[in-house]
N, C-alpha and C positions, 0 to 999 in steps of 0.2 A: 503495501500498498504505500503511496506518496506520502511524503511527511506531512503536507498540507491537509490531505485528506483524512489521515490519521487523526491530526490533532481535533478537526471539526466531527469525526465518527466517534470520538470517546465519549461516552456518558456515564454517569452514575446509574448503574443498573440495580434495582431493587425485588429482582424476581429471577430466580436461576434454573435451568432445567436440569444440569448436570454440572458435577465438578470438572475439573481438569486433569489429565495424568500427570503423573510425576515428572517423567521427561519434559514436558511442558513447562512446568512449574520452575525445573531446574534452568530451562532456557531463559525463562523471564527473568528470574533472579540474576542469572550471570549477564544478561543484558543490562540490567538495573546498576549491577556493580561498577559499572562503567562511568557513573556520574562523577563528576568532578567535585572535588572536597579540598578543605583548606589545608595547604602544604600537603595535599594526597595522603591526610591522615585516616582516611577511608573509617569512621567512626560509626557508620550506619551498620546496624544488625538486623537480621530478619529470623523469626522463629515461624514456622511452617506448621500449620496443624491440617492434616489431610486424610487421616484415617477415619471412616465413617464412627467409631467408637469413641475416639478423642474428640472429633467434631461436635459431637452430640452432647458430651459433657462439658466441653470448653465454652460452646454457645450459652448452654443453661447457667453455668458459673458465672460468665464474665459479661454477658450483654443482656441489656435491656430487651423487654420483648419486642419492641419494633424492630432493633437491629438483628435480634434473634430471627425474626421473619423473614427481614429483607436479605439475610446472607444465606438462608436454608439452602442447601445442595451445593454451595460454593466450598472451595477450599481457604483457609484464613491465613493470612500473613501477619502477624505481628511485627511493626516495625519498631524500632530503638535506635538510641545511639548513646556513644561514651561519654559520659558528662566530663567536664571540667578538662578537657583535651583540645577540642576545637576552638580557637578564640582566646587560648589562653599562652603565657609563656611564663616558666617557672611558677606553675599555679596561680598566677594573677592573670586576671583578664586584661587584654591587650586594648579594649575599649569598653564604652558601656554597654554592647550588646551581651558579653559575656557568654555564656552558654546559648545565648540564641544563635550564635553561629553552627553550633552543632545540629539545633533544630533548622537551619537554612541547609545545612548539606544533607541532612535527611530529608528534607522536602523536595531538594533536587532529585536524590535518589528515588523517592517516591513519585515522583512525576515521569520518571523514566521508567520506574516498574509498571505504572498504569498504561502508558503508552505502549511498552514492549508487550504488554497483556494484549491490549487491542490488535496490535500488529499478529499476533499469535492466534488471532479469532476467538478471544477472551474477553469477558466485560468485567468491570471491578465496581466496588464500592468502598469508598475511604469512611470508617466510623471511628469517630473520635469519643462518643459517650460508650464508655466500658469502665470495667471494674479493675484498676490497675494493679492494685494489691492481689486480686485472686489471679490475674495473668501472671505475674511475677513468680507467685507461688506454683502455679500449675507448670508452667513452662521452665522454671529455674532460672528465671534471668535475674543477673547481679545486680546488687543494689548499686553498682557504679554506672547502670545504664538508665536511660529516660524513656520510660516506654510512651511511645507517641500515638501510634494509631493501630487498628485492626482493617486490613484490607481484604475484603472478599474477592475471590477470583475463580470465575466459572463461567460457564455457557449460558449467555442470558436467555431467559425465558419473555423477553419483553425489548421494545426499541422504543426507548423514551424520546419524546419530541426534544429539539433542542431548547434550552434554557435561555430567557432573554439575557442580554448582557447590557450593561450600563452603557450610555453614549460615550464613544470613544473621548471626546472632548473632555468628559468629566473624570477619566483615569489618566490620562496622558497630556503632558504639557511639554511643549518644546521652546527652549529658550536661545 
């Protein structure tokens, strides 16, 4: 798929027909790993929940009902970043953003992840409302990592219409 077409085709899907196979998930995650990061620190981390038994228990324990329902039949990828690394020098923030740089790098990673998924014929939904403590306990995520999102990846069972965008002039200024 051409890049411009890919950008316009990607949507947040809230109904899935089927999960994706392990090899496709590996391909998507390898492509997301190519994201740029501060000084090539690569602090983004992914925890993939893909087996039916684990998915059922995970959804029930960590997602509110609306996200549980919206992600049914999809694999789930929890994305995190290692805190106090990106944007720090000798454990001191290099500017006022601090750990925001880790979140920024993870955002770049996650953007590539959802575009790679669409390019592989999959759909995605990024979910930020989740129980981080339960996720950390279930997946053994170290305390040094900040849990950011849970991303559903699967074969979409719907084709959402494009969402309206704010006027270009409202969000972009040239000087």
